[in-house]
C-alpha positions as CSV (number, residue, x, y, z in Angstrom):
1,M,-99.4,-22.7,-57.5
2,K,-99.2,-24.5,-54.2
3,Q,-102.7,-23.3,-53.3
4,F,-104.0,-24.7,-56.6
5,F,-102.7,-28.2,-55.9
6,F,-103.9,-28.1,-52.3
7,T,-107.4,-27.1,-53.5
8,M,-107.4,-29.9,-56.1
9,F,-106.2,-32.4,-53.5
10,A,-108.9,-31.3,-51.1
11,A,-111.5,-31.5,-53.8
12,M,-110.5,-35.1,-54.6
13,I,-110.8,-36.0,-50.9
14,V,-114.2,-34.4,-50.6
15,T,-115.4,-36.1,-53.8
16,K,-114.3,-39.5,-52.5
17,A,-116.0,-38.9,-49.2
18,V,-119.2,-37.8,-50.9
19,A,-119.1,-40.8,-53.2
20,Q,-119.1,-43.1,-50.2
21,E,-122.0,-41.3,-48.5
22,G,-125.3,-43.2,-48.9
23,F,-123.7,-46.6,-48.7
24,T,-125.3,-48.5,-45.9
25,T,-125.5,-52.1,-44.7
26,G,-128.6,-54.2,-44.4
27,P,-131.2,-55.5,-44.7
28,V,-129.6,-59.0,-44.6
29,F,-126.1,-58.2,-43.3
30,D,-126.0,-55.4,-40.7
31,D,-122.3,-55.4,-40.4
32,F,-121.1,-56.1,-43.9
33,G,-121.8,-55.4,-47.5
34,P,-122.5,-51.7,-47.7
35,A,-124.5,-50.7,-50.8
36,A,-126.1,-47.6,-52.2
37,T,-129.8,-47.4,-52.9
38,V,-130.4,-46.5,-56.5
39,E,-133.3,-45.9,-58.9
40,P,-132.4,-48.4,-61.7
41,D,-133.9,-48.2,-65.2
42,F,-132.9,-51.8,-65.8
43,E,-135.7,-53.5,-63.9
44,I,-135.3,-56.7,-61.8
45,P,-138.3,-59.0,-62.3
46,A,-140.2,-59.7,-59.0
47,D,-139.5,-63.4,-59.4
48,A,-135.8,-63.0,-60.2
49,T,-133.4,-65.7,-59.0
50,F,-129.7,-65.5,-58.8
51,Q,-127.1,-68.3,-58.7
52,L,-123.7,-66.7,-58.9
53,A,-120.1,-67.9,-58.2
54,F,-117.6,-65.4,-57.2
55,D,-113.9,-66.0,-57.8
56,V,-111.2,-64.6,-55.6
57,S,-107.4,-65.1,-55.6
58,K,-106.3,-61.8,-54.1
59,K,-105.6,-61.8,-50.4
60,A,-106.9,-59.0,-48.2
61,E,-104.6,-56.4,-46.9
62,D,-103.2,-57.4,-43.5
63,G,-105.9,-57.1,-40.9
64,G,-108.5,-56.2,-43.6
65,L,-111.6,-57.8,-45.0
66,N,-111.4,-59.7,-48.3
67,K,-113.0,-57.4,-50.9
68,T,-114.7,-60.3,-52.7
69,L,-116.2,-61.7,-49.5
70,V,-117.5,-58.2,-48.8
71,S,-118.9,-58.0,-52.4
72,A,-120.9,-61.2,-51.8
73,A,-122.5,-59.6,-48.8
74,R,-123.1,-56.5,-50.8
75,F,-124.7,-58.4,-53.6
76,I,-127.2,-59.9,-51.2
77,N,-127.9,-56.7,-49.4
78,M,-128.4,-54.6,-52.5
79,H,-130.7,-57.1,-54.2
80,A,-132.7,-57.7,-51.0
81,R,-133.1,-53.9,-50.7
82,A,-134.3,-53.9,-54.3
83,G,-137.0,-56.4,-53.5
84,V,-135.4,-59.7,-54.4
85,S,-136.2,-62.3,-51.8
86,P,-132.9,-63.5,-50.1
87,E,-134.2,-67.1,-50.6
88,N,-133.9,-66.4,-54.4
89,I,-130.2,-65.6,-54.1
90,K,-127.7,-68.5,-54.0
91,L,-124.0,-67.5,-53.9
92,A,-120.7,-69.4,-53.8
93,V,-117.3,-67.9,-53.4
94,V,-114.4,-69.9,-54.8
95,V,-111.2,-69.0,-53.1
96,H,-107.7,-69.7,-54.4
97,G,-104.2,-68.2,-54.5
98,G,-103.2,-66.1,-51.6
99,A,-106.8,-65.5,-50.6
100,V,-106.9,-69.0,-49.1
101,K,-105.4,-67.5,-46.0
102,D,-108.4,-65.2,-45.7
103,V,-110.6,-68.2,-44.9
104,A,-108.2,-70.1,-42.7
105,N,-107.6,-69.8,-39.0
106,A,-105.0,-67.2,-38.2
107,S,-101.5,-68.6,-37.8
108,T,-100.8,-66.0,-35.1
109,D,-102.6,-65.2,-31.8
110,E,-104.7,-62.7,-33.7
111,E,-108.1,-63.8,-35.0
112,N,-108.6,-63.8,-38.8
113,A,-110.2,-60.4,-39.6
114,N,-112.6,-62.3,-42.1
115,A,-113.8,-64.9,-39.5
116,A,-117.0,-62.9,-38.6
117,L,-117.7,-62.2,-42.3
118,V,-117.3,-65.8,-43.3
119,A,-119.6,-66.9,-40.5
120,A,-122.2,-64.4,-41.5
121,L,-122.1,-65.4,-45.1
122,A,-122.3,-69.1,-44.2
123,K,-125.2,-68.5,-41.9
124,K,-127.1,-67.0,-44.9
125,G,-126.3,-70.0,-47.1
126,V,-123.3,-68.6,-49.1
127,R,-120.9,-71.5,-49.9
128,I,-117.2,-70.7,-49.5
129,I,-115.1,-73.2,-51.3
130,V,-111.3,-73.4,-51.2
131,C,-109.0,-74.6,-54.0
132,G,-107.3,-77.7,-52.7
133,Q,-104.3,-77.0,-54.9
134,S,-103.8,-73.5,-53.5
135,A,-104.4,-74.8,-50.0
136,A,-101.6,-77.4,-50.5
137,Y,-99.3,-74.8,-51.9
138,Y,-99.9,-72.5,-48.8
139,K,-99.8,-75.5,-46.5
140,V,-103.4,-75.0,-45.3
141,A,-105.1,-78.3,-44.3
142,N,-108.9,-78.9,-44.0
143,A,-108.6,-78.6,-40.3
144,D,-107.1,-75.1,-40.7
145,L,-110.1,-73.7,-42.5
146,L,-112.7,-71.5,-40.8
147,P,-115.9,-73.3,-39.9
148,N,-118.3,-73.8,-42.9
149,V,-115.5,-73.4,-45.5
150,E,-115.3,-76.4,-47.9
151,M,-112.2,-77.8,-49.5
152,A,-112.4,-78.7,-53.2
153,L,-109.9,-80.6,-55.3
154,S,-109.2,-77.4,-57.2
155,A,-110.8,-74.0,-58.0
156,M,-111.3,-75.3,-61.6
157,T,-113.2,-78.3,-60.3
158,A,-115.4,-76.1,-58.0
159,H,-116.3,-73.8,-60.8
160,A,-117.0,-76.6,-63.2
161,L,-119.3,-78.3,-60.7
162,L,-121.0,-75.1,-59.7
163,Q,-121.7,-74.3,-63.4
164,Q,-123.3,-77.7,-63.8
165,E,-125.5,-76.8,-60.8
166,G,-126.6,-73.7,-62.6
167,Y,-124.3,-71.1,-61.1
168,A,-123.1,-68.3,-63.4
169,L,-119.6,-66.9,-62.9
170,N,-119.7,-63.3,-61.6
171,P,-117.4,-61.4,-63.9
172,F,-116.2,-59.0,-61.2
């Protein structure tokens, strides 16, 4: 019986490892946003444009990257790999709740693990917007934010204004 459970556990580990094979970074972000190359049946028009707002409130695990920030890089990488011009992709990430700390300077001697990712996203035109209400709650001032991170009155305000600019809310 022990052998059966060991075999099943080993199979789950191998399955997870195989599932992650084939996920690579690039062509836009070499260090972030791993994505798989797929053969979709749902075609993307050659002239497709994307304007999406991501929403994140969940803080990254200590020392880790924020999953939603990684997803923004993944979105750009996978669509560029599928033939969408990066100039046709406009993203914004609205940050609130505990995730505010993921886009602020570290309060310790350690560097924020997300600093390089935030810089890379900003360099490619991704807007990162912090909820001012969450920032106030967590005592994060404008000067505490990583470079290129914007402070909004609230996450609700940011989403409403982004929607007026034509951004759709990414449901994930």
